[in-house]
N, C-alpha and C positions, 0 to 999 in steps of 0.2 A: 409625588410621583414616585411612582417603583423604579428601582435601577433597572437596567436592561443589561444583566450581565451575560457573558457569553462563555461556554465551555464547549472546547472540539477534543473530543477522544478520538485518537486516531491510532490505526495499527498498520502493521507492515504485511503485506502479503496475504490478507485475508479474502478469500473467496466469498461471493454471495452466500452460498448456501452452506454458511458455518455457524448461522443464528438457528436456535430452534424455531422461534416464532417466525422466521423466513422461510419455514417449509422443510426442515430439517429433523425430525424427532429422535434422531440418534445422537445428538450433540447436547450437551449439558450447557446451557447459557440462562440461567435465572434471572440474571440481572438484566441483561441485554431483551431479553425476552418481556420484563416489565417496563423497561424504557420504552420497546416498540409498541405496545399496548399504549402508551401515553404521547404516543409521536406521529408525526407524518413519515409514513416508511414508503421510501421509493424504490419502487421495484425493480426499474431499469436504469441504474447507475454505471454508467460506462466511463472506466478510466479514460484521461486524455493520454495517457501513453502506459503501456504494460511494463513499466521497469521503473525503479525508485525514483532516481532523480528528477525526470523530465515530469513526472505525475506531481512531484513535490513542488517544483517551479511554477508548473501550470495552477496548482492550487493557490500559490502566495500569489500569484500575478493574475488571474483570473482569464488566462490567455492560453489557446492550443500551443503545441510545439512548433506547428508552422510559424508562428509569430514570436514565440519566445527565443527560437534558435536553437532549443536543447530536446533532443530527441532519444538520447542514451545516457549511460551512467558515465557522463565526462563532463568537463567544464565549460564545452562550447556553450554559448549563449548570445543571442542578440540583445534580450532583455536586459535593462540597466535601472528599471524602477525598483521603489523601495519596496513592494508588495502592501498586502493590506494589514500585517499584522502592525506595522508601524504607524499606519493609517489609525488603527484604533487606540494606539497608545498616545497619538499626537492629539485624540480626540478627547482624551482626558481618562481613559481606561487605564488601571494599574493590571499590568501584563505580564505574565509568565510562562516561559515554555519549561516544559520538561520531557528529557527523552531525547530521540532520534530524530533529528532535521534534515541530515543529508544533503546540506546546502554546500556543495563542493568547492565554490569561491571563497565561502569563508566559513568554515565547519564547526567553529567555537565562537563566531561572532554573536554580539547581540541579536542579530536579525529583526529588528525593532522592537523588541521585548524589554520591559522594564528589567525584568530578570530572566535568567536564562540556566538551568541546571541540565547539565551535557550529560548525553549517553549515547556514543555513537559507535557502530558496528566495528569498525577498524581504527581502535584509539589512537590519538595522537596526545603529545603533552598539553595539558589543561581538561583532559576529558575526566568530567568529576567521579563518574562512577567507576571510572578504570581505577582511579587513585585511592576509591574507597573500598576496591576489590583487593588490590594488590597490598593494602595495609592488613587487612584482615584474613585475608588467603594468599599468603605469599607465594605457595606452591601452585598457585593455578595462574597459567599462562594466557591460555585459550578462555579470555573471560566470558564470551557469549557462546560456549561449546567449539569443540573442534570444528573447523571449517577443513578445507582442501580436500583429502580423500574420505572425509567423514562428513561433508556438507550434508548431504541429504540422508544420513543415518541416523536412526533414532538413538539418542543421548539423553542420560539423566544428569541435571543439573549437578555440580559438585557442593553447592551452596545450600545452606540453610535457606528454607522457603521464604522467610523472611528477606533474605538477602538476595535472592532471585532479581534479573533487571526488571522484571513487569512490577515485582512487589517495589524495588526501589520508586520505579516512576509514580507507582500507587500513593507510597508513603510521602512521597515529596508534593504530590499534588495535594492530599490530604492535609498537609501541614501549610502549603499556602492557603488554602481556603480557611482552615482554623485561623491563621495569622492575620485574614483580611480585616482592614477597618473599612467602614459603611461610607466614608466620605468621597469615594469615587466608585464607578461603576467596576465589576471584575473581568479581564478576559485572562483564561486560562488554557493554554493546547498542552495537553498530556499525550503523549507520542510514545507509543510501545514498539521496540523491536520486534516483538513477535505478533504473529507466528512465522515470522521469516527464520529461514533455516539459519543456523542448524537446530533441528526441533530438540529442544532441551529443556522440558519442563522440571519444576521441583519434585522431589519425592515427598508423598506419595501419589500425587496428581499422575504421575506417567502410567497408573494402575486405573485409571477411570474408565478407560476404553480395552476391554482384551478380548473381547468377541469381534468377528471381522465387522469393519465401518462398511458403510454404502459401497458397493464395488465400482470401480472406476467405470465411465462410459468410454466403451469403445466401439465404432460402428461395426459393420459386417467386413468382412476385409478385402471386398472390391471397393467400398466407399472409402475406407481407411487409406488404402493406398493415394487417394485422392487429395489426402492432408500432409502427405510427406514433404511436399516442397514448402509447403505453407507454415509447418511447424518446425521443419529442419531436424537434424540429427543432434543439435548441441546439447539439449537435454533429454533425447529419447532414453528410454529403459534400456532399450538394447546396447546402446554405447555405453550406459552407466553400469551396465550390468547388473540391474536390479529385476529380480523376480518378482510375480505377482505378491509373494510372501512379503518380500521387501516392501514394496510400496503399500501393502495392506498396515505394516507396522507403523511405516512413516507417517501414514494418515492418521493411525490411534495417536501418535505422539502430537502429532500438528493440531487434531482436536484437543489432546490435552494443554496443548499452548493456549489455545482459545478460550478455553475455560478457565484456566488460571488468569488471563486477560480480563475476561467476564467477571472474576471476582473480586480485582483490582477496580472494575467498573462500579461494582455496587458498593466499595468502599468510599469511592470519591462522591458518589452520588448521596450516599448517606451523611456525608460531611458537609453537604450542600443543604440536605433537610435538615440536620441538626444545627445548622446555623441560620435556619430560616431563610434560605436563599432560593431554594429547588422551584417555586414557582415563580421567582422571579429572573430563573436562567433559561436563556435557549441552550440546547444542548444538542451537540450533532456528533454522531458516532458513523464513523467511514474510514476506509482504507485505502492504500494508494493503488493498488492493485490485486491481483488473485493467485492462484497456483494449481499448476494442471493437476498435480496428485494421482496421477496414472490415467487421466481422460486423455484418450489418443495415444496410449503408451508412451506419455510423458510426463516429465515433473518439471516444476519450475512456472517460469512466465514468458514474456518477450514473443507472445503471438496473439493474433485478435478472437481467438475463440472464445466461448464465454466464460471456459473455468478461468481465464487468465486475465480476462477484462472487466469482467462484472463483479462490482463491488459491494458491499452493503451500503446504505445511505439511509439511517434513522436521524429524524430531525424534531426533536422536543421543542416545541413554540408555546411559551406561556399563553394561555385563553383558547389555545387551538386543540379540538380534539383529534381523536384517532383517525387516520385516514389512509388507505392504501392508493398509492399515484402510481399508474402504469406508463404516463408518458415519460420518453428518456431524460436523464440529467446527466451532468458529468461534474467532474470536481472543479473545473473551472467556475461553476456557478455559486461557489462558496463566497468567494470574495463580493462581487455584487449582492449577495444575499444578505451577509452578516454587515456590511458596509451601511447599506439600505435601512436594517433593522436596527444598528447604533446611531441613525440620522446624521450619518457622513456622508456629503455632498460628495457625487462622482460626476466625472465627464461624459458626455456622448460619445460613443467608440471608444472608450476607454478599455472595454473588456471584452471578450467575445462570450462570455457567461451572461446569465440574465438573473434577475431577483427572483427566486422561487416562490416568495411570499407578495410578490406583486402583481399577480393575477395572469402572469405571462405563462406560455405553453410554448414549447418547441417541438418542431417534428423531428429534426434529426441532430445527433451528435457526431463528432470525428474522434480519432484516435490514431495514433502514429507512434510507430517506432522506427529510429534510425531515419536515413532521409535519401533522396536521390537514388542511384542504381542500390543504394543497401537497404532503402526504404520498405516498410509497409503501411499502407495507409487503409482506414476504415472508415464508413459512415454507416450508421445504422437508424432506423426509427423506433427501435426496442426490440421490433420482432424481425423484419427484413435488414439484412446485413451485406453490403459489398464490402470486399477487400481487393486491395491491388499489392500485389507482391512484384516488387521492381526487377527482383533479381532474375524471377522466372518469368517478368514481363508478361503478368497472367492476372487476371480477375475470377474471384469468386463470388458465388452468390449464395446466400441460406436463407431460408423462410421458415426454420425450425429451430427451438431453443431446447436441448442443446444441437448443434449443429452435426447433421446426421448425412449430409450428401451436396456437394456442389452442384447447384443447379444454374449456374450461368448462363446466359442465353441473351447474345446482345439485341436480339428481336424483342425481350420480353420488354414490356412497359415500365415495369419497375426498375428492372437492370438498367435501362436507359436513364431512368430520372435520377437513380442513384449515380451514375457514373457522371452523369453530368455535374452533381455536387462533389462527387471526390476528385473527379479531374481539376474542378477548379481551385478545390481545398490543395491538392498536389501543387499547382503553380503559384499559389501563395505561400509556398513553403521558403522561409528566408534564409535558412539554412540548406536548401536542397543538394547544393554541389560542394558541400563542405567535405572535404576527406577523411577528418578526424573521427567521423561517425561511423565510419566502415569497420567491421569487424576484425581482429587479426584471428586468423585460425586457431580453431583450438586444438591443443597440443594432443598428439595420439599417442604419444610415449606414456601416458598416464591416464587409466582408465574411468578415473573418476573426476568429474568439474567440480570446482574450476582451477583444478591442478594445486600449486603451491601459493595459499591465501591465507597464511598466519597472522597472527597478531605481531606483525616487524616490530612494533614499539619495544617490545620483550625479548628479542631475539638475544642478544648479550646476555640478559639474567637467564633465559633458557641453556644456554651455551654453560654460563657458570654453574648451574645446578647440577652438572654431571660430571663425575670424577676423572682425572686424567686417564687416557687410555680409551675414550667412547667419544666417538664423533657423531652430534647430531645432525640429521637432515632438515636443513633449513631452506 
């Protein structure tokens, strides 16, 4: 009987339309295109939360943020389960996680894997990639590119391409596959920080895109004004003082980061083929959330418009032919799908997600950012979308993708149907009154989000690198 190997290829902040095979001929992704041609392609995968930490916990738990209690980039949560990674390990899988996991409660813990090769954005003692870089490049302190006032500014990686963070994940993933022995099934989770900012590809990859990329989607001025409360000013191009030229260059470097990840994906899949494992491996490629990339005159995430909450979801299943699937799905579906595929028993009601390979289809998925009076909640059937923005006590309804104009009408039958579903979801939110998930005001003394957010682990080394008489601003 063939082994049921599992490979998850996970990126950070990669919007749906950044794979050529998914409808963007302007981007170069030959390896993801090949994978898509041999896979189930879910065209409407919506993140359970358009920000890293809660999306990743929902992935691990198979539950929406209303149930996990985590809805922002913080350590608040109600969920105390072990997640599905440990369940696969307990079922006999030799498991390995390479790269960013952003599990704030235990950033460098095993998380249920047999082996963990760590690479986190903001390094702490024990970060394997940070130790690798500081030994080889002792003059580099911003190990993933300069954050702070340079967060959204295109940069070139200071490393040789083979030492780039995406290449490091690729190398260690290939190494794990090459060293795998066939007595147990394999579970590998390869998690890339890119294309998350700073947009910092290696040379000469930054020159892949030198013409103007596809223009950002910006509605007519009258319609655009209706998005101001929904998107907010936190990541607006105006507040960040980013021009049209700035956003186009950022988008080109963002694309370059995606292409370099695509190259690593190709290397990992080729390692499976060289090992004779490809035909026995379920492969999932997806991301935690998207990036506005100039749409609606904004950049970043944290909003429910398609640019921010719609992610690629490519599922290669041994024995299944290519198929395009338009019904909505979510990252919460990964846990029940993979556990059922591996033959691991689950309990009724354990997950909010469904087994995507079990013949089930759902009509709606939910997404959430923040909670209570600071929350934004969304329900969609893949086309129609209703959003509730608590700060403005306002509903938004959209029936086009991308969203062009708010068409909320309480008498509209679809609005009424979606509102009933969304209000029920909001009432189920186990963390809806928690004050710690509200935002601190963004400092206006500095023009660029997110203010001072350097690699704090290396502050003393940075200070020591300067001669006497000079003071560094950290």
